[in-house]
DRENNUNU-165022 format. One record per residue (C-alpha): x, y, z. Coordinates in pm, 1 decimal. Last residue first. Layout:
<nodes>
NODE;east;north;up
NODE;X;Y;Z
...
</nodes>
This chain:
<nodes>
NODE;east;north;up
NODE;-3097.1;-6330.4;-4488.0
NODE;-3400.1;-6130.2;-4601.8
NODE;-3553.9;-5905.4;-4328.3
NODE;-3871.5;-6052.0;-4211.5
NODE;-4168.5;-5795.3;-4231.5
NODE;-4469.4;-5892.1;-4022.3
NODE;-4796.3;-5919.3;-4232.8
NODE;-5074.0;-5677.4;-4284.5
NODE;-5087.9;-5729.9;-4662.3
NODE;-4995.5;-5374.8;-4759.6
NODE;-4705.6;-5333.1;-4510.6
NODE;-4585.4;-5694.8;-4564.8
NODE;-4589.9;-5644.7;-4942.4
NODE;-4418.0;-5297.2;-4931.6
NODE;-4101.6;-5422.4;-4740.8
NODE;-4009.9;-5703.3;-4986.4
NODE;-4116.5;-5479.1;-5273.4
NODE;-3862.4;-5211.5;-5198.8
NODE;-3923.6;-4885.9;-5384.5
NODE;-4197.5;-4756.2;-5156.0
NODE;-4170.2;-4402.3;-5038.2
NODE;-4075.3;-4252.7;-5376.4
NODE;-3974.2;-3888.8;-5372.7
NODE;-4056.1;-3673.1;-5661.1
NODE;-3767.0;-3447.8;-5751.8
NODE;-3866.4;-3331.2;-6097.1
NODE;-3584.5;-3541.0;-6241.5
NODE;-3715.4;-3840.3;-6048.0
NODE;-4071.8;-3806.3;-6188.2
NODE;-3927.8;-3761.9;-6540.6
NODE;-3710.5;-4043.9;-6529.5
NODE;-3961.6;-4319.3;-6399.9
NODE;-3762.3;-4589.8;-6552.3
NODE;-3921.1;-4900.7;-6731.3
NODE;-3806.4;-5268.8;-6750.6
NODE;-4101.2;-5440.9;-6919.1
NODE;-4044.2;-5801.8;-7012.8
NODE;-4321.4;-5982.4;-7195.9
NODE;-4436.9;-6319.6;-7077.0
NODE;-4718.8;-6244.9;-6825.6
NODE;-4913.0;-5937.9;-6962.2
NODE;-4854.4;-5935.3;-7338.2
NODE;-4798.8;-6315.5;-7387.6
NODE;-5080.4;-6402.7;-7156.2
NODE;-5321.0;-6164.8;-7328.4
NODE;-5235.3;-6303.1;-7663.6
NODE;-5312.2;-6668.9;-7573.6
NODE;-5431.1;-6717.0;-7201.4
NODE;-5421.1;-7091.5;-7172.5
NODE;-5217.8;-7213.4;-7462.7
NODE;-4973.0;-6908.2;-7454.9
NODE;-4930.0;-6965.0;-7076.6
NODE;-4882.4;-7338.7;-7140.7
NODE;-4616.5;-7268.7;-7407.9
NODE;-4432.6;-7028.5;-7157.8
NODE;-4386.1;-7305.2;-6920.6
NODE;-4530.8;-7268.4;-6561.3
NODE;-4298.1;-7333.2;-6272.9
NODE;-4437.7;-7433.0;-5922.0
NODE;-4219.6;-7431.5;-5617.1
NODE;-4335.2;-7128.0;-5428.7
NODE;-4410.9;-7248.4;-5068.2
NODE;-4630.0;-7022.9;-4854.7
NODE;-4522.8;-6778.0;-4575.5
NODE;-4755.8;-6515.9;-4709.4
NODE;-4469.1;-6263.1;-4720.3
NODE;-4230.9;-6536.0;-4850.2
NODE;-4477.1;-6621.5;-5131.4
NODE;-4503.1;-6261.9;-5238.4
NODE;-4131.3;-6211.7;-5226.0
NODE;-4069.8;-6532.1;-5422.7
NODE;-4321.1;-6438.0;-5690.3
NODE;-4180.4;-6100.6;-5745.0
NODE;-3820.7;-6248.6;-5758.9
NODE;-3910.7;-6500.0;-6042.3
NODE;-4117.9;-6214.7;-6215.2
NODE;-3797.2;-6000.6;-6224.0
NODE;-3808.7;-5666.3;-6039.7
NODE;-3832.7;-5305.3;-6155.4
NODE;-3650.9;-5052.7;-5929.5
NODE;-3731.7;-4668.6;-5975.7
NODE;-4091.0;-4761.4;-5914.0
NODE;-4332.7;-4693.7;-6193.6
NODE;-4569.4;-4428.6;-6320.3
NODE;-4377.7;-4322.3;-6641.1
NODE;-4490.7;-3975.6;-6755.7
NODE;-4586.2;-3903.4;-7110.9
NODE;-4637.7;-3531.5;-7193.6
NODE;-4620.1;-3263.4;-6933.3
NODE;-4437.8;-3184.7;-6604.1
NODE;-4316.8;-2826.4;-6569.5
NODE;-4637.4;-2724.4;-6395.3
NODE;-4566.9;-2922.8;-6086.0
NODE;-4879.4;-2881.3;-5863.0
NODE;-5112.0;-3137.3;-6035.4
NODE;-4811.8;-3363.8;-6130.6
NODE;-4707.2;-3401.9;-5771.7
NODE;-5066.5;-3484.1;-5670.4
NODE;-5068.5;-3757.9;-5921.9
NODE;-4737.8;-3882.3;-5796.9
NODE;-4884.2;-3895.8;-5449.5
NODE;-5150.5;-4125.2;-5565.2
NODE;-4909.9;-4342.9;-5768.3
NODE;-4671.0;-4365.2;-5458.4
NODE;-4970.6;-4471.1;-5246.9
NODE;-5057.4;-4744.1;-5472.6
NODE;-4710.6;-4885.0;-5496.3
NODE;-4557.3;-4889.6;-5841.6
NODE;-4459.9;-5173.9;-6062.1
NODE;-4244.2;-5266.1;-6367.5
NODE;-4201.9;-5633.8;-6404.6
NODE;-3904.3;-5765.6;-6578.6
NODE;-3889.1;-6105.4;-6750.2
NODE;-3638.7;-6341.1;-6563.1
NODE;-3889.9;-6590.3;-6448.6
NODE;-3767.1;-6836.6;-6714.5
NODE;-4144.5;-6927.4;-6804.2
NODE;-4350.0;-6816.6;-6524.8
NODE;-4236.7;-6891.5;-6158.1
NODE;-4523.3;-7004.2;-5969.7
NODE;-4748.6;-6924.0;-5674.3
NODE;-4999.4;-7215.3;-5589.1
NODE;-4945.6;-7230.9;-5213.1
NODE;-5311.4;-7167.1;-5158.5
NODE;-5225.6;-6801.0;-5043.5
NODE;-5023.8;-6765.2;-5358.7
NODE;-5331.0;-6858.3;-5574.6
NODE;-5565.5;-6634.4;-5382.4
NODE;-5335.8;-6340.6;-5384.1
NODE;-5266.2;-6326.2;-5764.7
NODE;-5580.6;-6148.5;-5878.0
NODE;-5565.9;-5886.8;-5591.3
NODE;-5207.4;-5826.4;-5672.4
NODE;-5282.6;-5769.7;-6041.2
NODE;-5511.6;-5486.0;-5997.4
NODE;-5726.4;-5420.8;-5678.6
NODE;-5771.4;-5461.6;-5306.4
NODE;-5437.0;-5609.6;-5235.2
NODE;-5242.5;-5301.6;-5359.2
NODE;-4982.7;-5275.1;-5630.5
NODE;-5030.0;-5064.9;-5952.7
NODE;-4873.1;-5256.0;-6233.7
NODE;-4692.0;-5000.3;-6445.1
NODE;-4882.9;-4683.0;-6540.2
NODE;-4790.0;-4463.8;-6828.8
NODE;-4974.6;-4146.2;-6716.9
NODE;-5015.8;-3935.4;-7014.4
NODE;-4991.9;-3556.6;-6924.8
NODE;-5164.6;-3263.4;-7086.4
NODE;-5112.1;-2895.2;-7012.1
NODE;-5410.5;-2745.0;-7207.4
NODE;-5296.0;-2533.4;-7502.3
NODE;-5602.3;-2608.0;-7720.0
NODE;-5362.7;-2805.6;-7943.8
NODE;-5287.8;-3026.5;-7654.9
NODE;-5651.5;-3088.3;-7568.4
NODE;-5713.5;-3186.8;-7932.2
NODE;-5416.4;-3416.0;-7944.8
NODE;-5524.0;-3627.5;-7646.4
NODE;-5624.9;-3904.8;-7885.8
NODE;-5247.7;-3941.9;-7977.3
NODE;-5216.6;-4085.6;-7618.5
NODE;-5490.2;-4344.1;-7663.8
NODE;-5337.1;-4447.2;-8014.4
NODE;-4998.7;-4519.5;-7841.9
NODE;-5164.8;-4696.1;-7554.2
NODE;-5383.8;-4915.5;-7776.9
NODE;-5105.4;-4992.7;-8029.5
NODE;-4859.6;-5085.6;-7764.1
NODE;-5112.3;-5305.9;-7600.9
NODE;-5194.3;-5481.0;-7931.6
NODE;-4821.2;-5543.9;-8041.3
NODE;-4517.2;-5366.1;-8104.8
NODE;-4317.0;-5096.8;-7919.2
NODE;-4338.7;-4726.3;-7933.2
NODE;-4014.1;-4537.7;-7906.1
NODE;-3820.1;-4460.0;-7590.6
NODE;-3819.2;-4103.3;-7478.7
NODE;-4019.9;-4178.3;-7158.0
NODE;-3741.1;-4403.4;-7041.7
NODE;-3634.6;-4759.8;-7119.5
NODE;-3427.1;-5022.0;-6948.0
NODE;-3354.7;-5322.4;-7172.8
NODE;-3550.5;-5635.2;-7237.4
NODE;-3847.0;-5420.7;-7338.3
NODE;-4145.3;-5606.6;-7488.1
NODE;-4392.0;-5335.9;-7595.4
NODE;-4314.8;-4994.2;-7504.0
NODE;-4667.7;-4861.5;-7489.7
NODE;-4741.6;-5154.9;-7245.8
NODE;-4608.9;-4916.4;-6995.0
NODE;-4955.2;-4767.9;-6962.0
NODE;-5194.7;-4487.9;-7031.9
NODE;-5435.1;-4288.7;-6805.3
NODE;-5488.3;-3923.0;-6891.8
NODE;-5433.3;-3619.1;-6698.3
NODE;-5567.3;-3291.9;-6847.0
NODE;-5439.8;-2967.2;-6662.9
NODE;-5533.5;-2613.9;-6671.8
NODE;-5892.8;-2698.9;-6738.4
NODE;-6095.3;-2545.9;-7028.6
NODE;-6308.5;-2246.3;-6970.1
NODE;-6514.9;-2175.6;-7291.2
NODE;-6491.4;-2542.0;-7359.1
NODE;-6432.4;-2686.1;-7718.4
NODE;-6094.2;-2841.2;-7641.1
NODE;-6220.8;-3008.9;-7336.3
NODE;-6487.1;-3183.2;-7563.0
NODE;-6225.1;-3302.8;-7803.0
NODE;-6009.4;-3449.4;-7525.7
NODE;-6300.7;-3633.4;-7355.0
NODE;-6420.2;-3778.2;-7688.1
NODE;-6076.5;-3881.9;-7779.7
NODE;-6012.5;-4038.5;-7461.6
NODE;-6315.3;-4252.9;-7498.7
NODE;-6227.3;-4332.4;-7858.1
NODE;-5892.9;-4458.7;-7753.9
NODE;-5922.5;-4634.3;-7428.3
NODE;-6291.1;-4741.6;-7446.9
NODE;-6272.9;-4827.0;-7817.1
NODE;-5956.8;-5035.3;-7783.0
NODE;-6057.0;-5225.8;-7487.0
NODE;-6413.0;-5302.0;-7627.2
NODE;-6242.3;-5407.1;-7961.2
NODE;-6005.8;-5638.4;-7773.8
NODE;-6308.2;-5792.3;-7584.5
NODE;-6490.7;-5841.6;-7910.2
NODE;-6193.3;-6023.6;-8070.1
NODE;-6143.6;-6225.2;-7760.1
NODE;-5896.1;-6109.4;-7506.0
NODE;-5971.4;-6342.1;-7214.6
NODE;-6138.2;-6181.1;-6899.3
NODE;-6087.0;-5946.4;-6612.0
NODE;-5731.9;-5842.9;-6699.6
NODE;-5720.7;-5541.6;-6929.9
NODE;-6015.8;-5354.3;-6763.2
NODE;-6221.5;-5134.3;-6989.1
NODE;-6143.1;-4760.0;-6945.7
NODE;-6226.3;-4471.9;-6712.0
NODE;-5904.4;-4304.1;-6584.3
NODE;-5934.6;-3944.8;-6717.9
NODE;-5832.1;-3679.2;-6466.5
NODE;-5958.8;-3335.3;-6545.3
NODE;-5812.8;-3041.7;-6355.2
NODE;-5916.7;-2688.7;-6293.0
NODE;-6286.0;-2763.9;-6366.5
NODE;-6548.8;-2520.8;-6487.1
NODE;-6696.6;-2704.0;-6771.0
NODE;-6653.3;-3094.6;-6815.6
NODE;-7019.5;-3202.6;-6794.8
NODE;-7150.2;-2868.9;-6896.1
NODE;-7007.6;-2923.1;-7248.2
NODE;-7273.0;-3183.1;-7333.8
NODE;-7069.4;-3476.0;-7489.2
NODE;-7035.7;-3588.7;-7841.5
NODE;-7036.6;-3901.4;-8060.1
NODE;-7134.7;-4116.1;-7763.6
NODE;-7015.2;-4469.1;-7743.9
NODE;-6733.1;-4354.2;-7502.4
NODE;-7003.5;-4336.8;-7249.2
NODE;-7112.9;-4059.3;-7008.4
NODE;-7261.9;-4002.7;-6649.7
NODE;-7374.7;-3750.0;-6403.8
NODE;-7551.0;-3461.8;-6577.5
NODE;-7661.3;-3679.8;-6863.6
NODE;-7462.3;-3841.1;-7156.3
NODE;-7537.0;-4204.5;-7183.0
NODE;-7480.7;-4459.0;-7456.5
NODE;-7472.6;-4823.2;-7350.0
NODE;-7286.2;-5099.7;-7176.3
NODE;-6969.0;-4914.1;-7045.0
NODE;-7139.4;-4630.1;-6865.2
NODE;-6875.6;-4407.0;-6718.5
NODE;-6952.3;-4209.2;-6407.9
NODE;-6813.9;-3846.0;-6391.7
NODE;-6706.5;-3783.1;-6041.2
NODE;-6626.5;-3458.0;-5852.4
NODE;-6345.9;-3364.0;-5625.5
NODE;-6289.8;-3030.8;-5439.1
NODE;-5942.0;-3048.3;-5309.2
NODE;-5872.2;-3040.8;-4919.8
NODE;-5587.1;-3296.5;-4910.4
NODE;-5824.5;-3561.7;-4764.3
NODE;-6044.8;-3508.1;-5077.9
NODE;-5753.6;-3578.4;-5312.0
NODE;-5668.2;-3907.1;-5127.9
NODE;-6034.3;-4014.1;-5131.9
NODE;-6064.9;-3942.7;-5509.2
NODE;-5738.5;-4122.8;-5576.9
NODE;-5833.3;-4427.3;-5389.0
NODE;-6166.2;-4462.7;-5586.8
NODE;-5999.3;-4378.1;-5928.2
NODE;-5736.8;-4641.8;-5871.7
NODE;-5965.8;-4932.3;-5813.0
NODE;-6266.6;-4803.4;-6015.9
NODE;-6548.6;-4596.2;-5898.3
NODE;-6367.1;-4279.4;-5989.3
NODE;-6348.8;-4381.3;-6349.6
NODE;-6367.6;-4024.9;-6472.8
NODE;-6231.6;-3779.7;-6225.7
NODE;-6318.6;-3402.2;-6214.3
NODE;-6105.1;-3174.8;-5991.0
NODE;-6168.6;-2822.2;-5848.2
NODE;-5823.9;-2731.0;-5727.6
NODE;-5659.3;-2633.5;-5392.2
NODE;-5330.4;-2435.9;-5421.0
NODE;-5071.5;-2607.9;-5183.9
NODE;-5107.5;-2544.3;-4815.1
NODE;-4779.0;-2726.6;-4726.2
NODE;-4959.3;-2865.4;-4433.5
NODE;-5149.0;-3120.7;-4632.3
NODE;-4825.9;-3258.9;-4768.2
NODE;-4690.4;-3289.1;-4410.9
NODE;-5023.6;-3478.4;-4324.9
NODE;-5011.0;-3731.8;-4605.5
NODE;-4664.0;-3860.1;-4564.5
NODE;-4623.3;-3943.7;-4193.0
NODE;-4999.1;-4012.8;-4165.3
NODE;-5001.7;-4272.8;-4433.9
NODE;-4704.9;-4459.5;-4301.1
NODE;-4848.8;-4439.3;-3950.3
NODE;-5165.0;-4585.8;-4055.8
NODE;-4987.9;-4892.5;-4203.9
NODE;-4777.0;-4960.7;-3887.3
NODE;-5078.5;-4921.4;-3667.6
NODE;-5300.6;-5150.7;-3881.5
NODE;-5014.1;-5409.1;-3863.7
NODE;-5000.8;-5373.1;-3475.1
NODE;-5383.7;-5398.8;-3462.8
NODE;-5364.2;-5713.9;-3677.1
NODE;-5132.0;-5883.0;-3446.9
NODE;-5336.1;-5769.0;-3156.5
NODE;-5648.9;-5933.2;-3310.7
NODE;-5450.8;-6255.5;-3395.7
NODE;-5322.5;-6282.2;-3022.5
NODE;-5663.5;-6202.3;-2869.8
NODE;-5870.9;-6456.7;-3082.7
NODE;-5890.4;-6789.5;-2892.4
NODE;-5797.0;-6698.1;-2536.7
NODE;-5987.9;-6364.0;-2537.5
NODE;-6296.2;-6527.1;-2688.0
NODE;-6285.2;-6808.6;-2436.5
NODE;-6239.0;-6544.3;-2161.6
NODE;-6562.2;-6361.4;-2264.0
NODE;-6740.5;-6493.7;-2567.6
NODE;-6712.3;-6161.9;-2758.8
NODE;-6383.2;-5966.1;-2761.3
NODE;-6347.0;-5646.3;-2539.5
NODE;-6160.9;-5344.4;-2654.7
NODE;-5977.5;-5038.6;-2534.3
NODE;-5782.7;-4874.8;-2803.9
NODE;-5524.4;-4592.8;-2759.7
NODE;-5389.5;-4416.1;-3053.0
NODE;-5119.4;-4145.0;-2984.8
NODE;-5029.4;-3880.8;-3243.7
NODE;-4715.8;-3695.2;-3176.4
NODE;-4678.0;-3363.6;-3355.1
NODE;-4365.5;-3194.8;-3498.8
NODE;-4317.3;-2824.4;-3561.9
NODE;-4024.1;-2784.2;-3343.8
NODE;-3882.5;-3099.1;-3176.6
NODE;-4025.9;-3159.9;-2837.6
NODE;-4333.6;-3318.5;-2984.4
NODE;-4667.4;-3124.9;-2961.4
NODE;-4952.7;-3338.1;-2852.9
NODE;-5250.6;-3507.8;-3025.7
NODE;-5467.6;-3779.6;-2884.8
NODE;-5666.9;-4034.9;-3095.4
NODE;-5899.2;-4247.8;-2872.0
NODE;-6050.0;-4592.7;-2987.6
NODE;-6341.2;-4748.3;-2789.7
NODE;-6454.0;-5093.3;-2874.3
NODE;-6683.8;-5334.2;-2677.4
NODE;-6833.0;-5674.3;-2763.9
NODE;-6633.8;-5665.9;-3080.2
NODE;-6748.2;-5782.7;-3415.6
NODE;-6962.5;-5472.4;-3501.0
NODE;-7242.9;-5238.1;-3397.0
NODE;-7212.1;-4909.1;-3204.5
NODE;-6818.7;-4921.3;-3206.7
NODE;-6686.1;-4605.2;-3053.1
NODE;-6461.3;-4325.1;-3215.6
NODE;-6267.4;-4084.4;-3008.9
NODE;-6129.9;-3725.3;-3045.6
NODE;-5821.5;-3555.2;-2909.3
NODE;-5648.0;-3223.8;-2861.8
NODE;-5638.7;-2983.9;-3156.1
NODE;-6010.5;-2918.1;-3111.0
NODE;-6173.0;-3158.4;-2849.0
NODE;-6403.5;-3425.2;-2996.3
NODE;-6544.9;-3644.6;-2722.8
NODE;-6748.6;-3855.3;-2963.9
NODE;-6737.7;-4008.3;-3315.9
NODE;-6977.4;-4280.1;-3414.0
NODE;-6945.6;-4642.0;-3527.1
NODE;-7123.9;-4904.0;-3733.4
NODE;-6917.6;-5193.6;-3851.9
NODE;-7045.7;-5464.2;-4082.8
NODE;-6850.5;-5784.5;-4094.9
NODE;-6724.3;-6035.0;-4362.1
NODE;-6553.4;-6335.4;-4203.6
NODE;-6208.1;-6460.9;-4231.5
NODE;-6073.6;-6308.1;-3914.3
NODE;-6230.8;-5982.4;-3995.7
NODE;-6316.0;-5875.4;-4351.8
NODE;-6490.3;-5533.3;-4400.6
NODE;-6810.0;-5350.7;-4442.3
NODE;-6864.2;-4981.8;-4360.1
NODE;-7070.7;-4745.7;-4141.7
NODE;-7024.5;-4387.6;-4002.9
NODE;-7195.5;-4173.9;-3737.0
NODE;-7134.9;-3811.3;-3649.2
NODE;-7223.4;-3757.2;-3289.4
NODE;-6933.3;-3510.8;-3224.4
NODE;-6743.6;-3419.6;-3540.6
NODE;-6477.4;-3604.3;-3733.6
NODE;-6571.8;-3565.0;-4103.2
NODE;-6842.1;-3792.9;-4258.0
NODE;-6740.0;-4118.6;-4410.2
NODE;-6790.5;-4121.5;-4779.5
NODE;-7087.4;-4342.8;-4897.8
NODE;-7152.9;-4704.6;-4934.2
NODE;-6799.3;-4796.8;-4810.2
NODE;-6658.5;-5138.8;-4865.8
NODE;-6343.2;-5251.3;-4694.0
NODE;-6136.6;-5541.7;-4821.7
NODE;-5936.8;-5571.8;-4496.0
NODE;-5603.9;-5603.8;-4684.6
NODE;-5596.0;-5226.5;-4795.9
NODE;-5597.2;-5099.9;-4441.1
NODE;-5824.9;-4809.7;-4362.0
NODE;-5639.6;-4482.7;-4320.5
NODE;-5718.0;-4328.9;-4648.2
NODE;-6100.9;-4430.4;-4606.9
NODE;-6097.2;-4236.7;-4268.3
NODE;-5919.1;-3936.0;-4429.3
NODE;-6174.2;-3893.0;-4730.9
NODE;-6360.0;-3606.3;-4585.8
NODE;-6120.6;-3378.1;-4377.3
NODE;-6127.1;-3354.0;-3995.2
NODE;-5834.8;-3579.6;-3957.5
NODE;-5628.0;-3328.5;-4158.5
NODE;-5722.1;-3050.1;-3915.6
NODE;-5575.1;-3240.2;-3629.5
NODE;-5228.1;-3293.2;-3788.8
NODE;-5233.5;-2922.7;-3926.6
NODE;-5308.9;-2774.1;-3582.0
NODE;-5041.3;-3000.2;-3408.2
NODE;-4778.4;-2890.8;-3655.8
NODE;-4614.3;-3121.7;-3913.7
NODE;-4336.8;-3372.7;-3934.4
NODE;-4555.2;-3647.9;-3759.8
NODE;-4438.4;-3880.2;-3487.2
NODE;-4660.8;-4188.0;-3457.7
NODE;-4755.6;-4358.3;-3135.1
NODE;-4925.6;-4693.3;-3052.8
NODE;-5168.9;-4836.9;-2803.8
NODE;-5351.1;-5162.0;-2740.8
NODE;-5567.7;-5245.3;-2447.6
NODE;-5790.3;-5538.6;-2329.6
NODE;-6113.2;-5589.0;-2157.1
NODE;-6191.8;-5934.5;-2014.5
NODE;-6331.3;-5824.3;-1679.7
</nodes>
């Protein structure tokens, strides 16, 4: 016999019933999947119920694998298991058990995994240490999600009917799963970037108008769809696409919302801290617009919300900093270079980076939905910005790679031109003043602790 076992425990500040019910929500499986595993889900995983099956792709020990599993032995408010039907393990059985903690209104969730690696004793000898290290990292990550998401779920906040544009993008995909796991009814409006479209399921910023039925009947509309800033060089045509998608797209959505018979109570629109331009000193939401292309795009995009504002719809402009997660955004772009030991200090390295952990961004969106006093521009950034030099050092340290290179500013301008100046050389030290004043609690404000959690690496306390 070469079977092995792994177990972990998490204490949740919520009742046993709420803890179990949260696991039965659609979206919870995706919420608990670690971001470093590069998971791909063709459809949403079904809720926990006997014989429900699920399938996803993921990275395991450097290989892309397909996992098919099914739920079994579901006992209400007590336990459920999932078994691998097809996947990289010779055998896998994962049991989740729920019990009341001695402290009032707390629950202990116990995960017990029984597994067997392929190739018998040889497989155990070769792969067991790395598999157990990954299981420990997975447990640590899951516990952080459980300890924050389930208490929020237990609060029984009003459930909303929500429409998201850009729900297939990095942030939109995670936000959809998070809101579903909290019990909201979430719908997607697919954006077509390469042509006009306005049917019952899709739209384009190239349209001059939208059918009202696309946006009618929702409590909240979250507009995230826009051309990506970092996928390619900022040629003249690329800049035009960025501007049109972020300004004209917002104007089209805002204008249509203002014409509805039953407009939403809240319109949330993506913007960015690029609004402030180069900010060598700390700025809040009251700071004036900066200079440059990104500042113009974000400023004009926020002005495009005017029709919704005039209609009396509570409107918020989400000024995002860099949203950090290894499965999207700037961190995904940087990881290959830092993994190869090519991480670098850029120019002086003292330019400030305003960032926010993905999970803080998701919970901040929920905070806005339920906090009616918040409106206008909202900075979605951690309370503590970090210099580019310290960011590079923290990432290299987490990956246990050297970080000795330095790239001069002249080379950045030569290689990346205007995009490099805006995204790599400008300093942006931004404060989330409105979120802090509204008592939003950030869980991740220490980059040196966040990176190991999100990358599945052990945390080494700085000396």
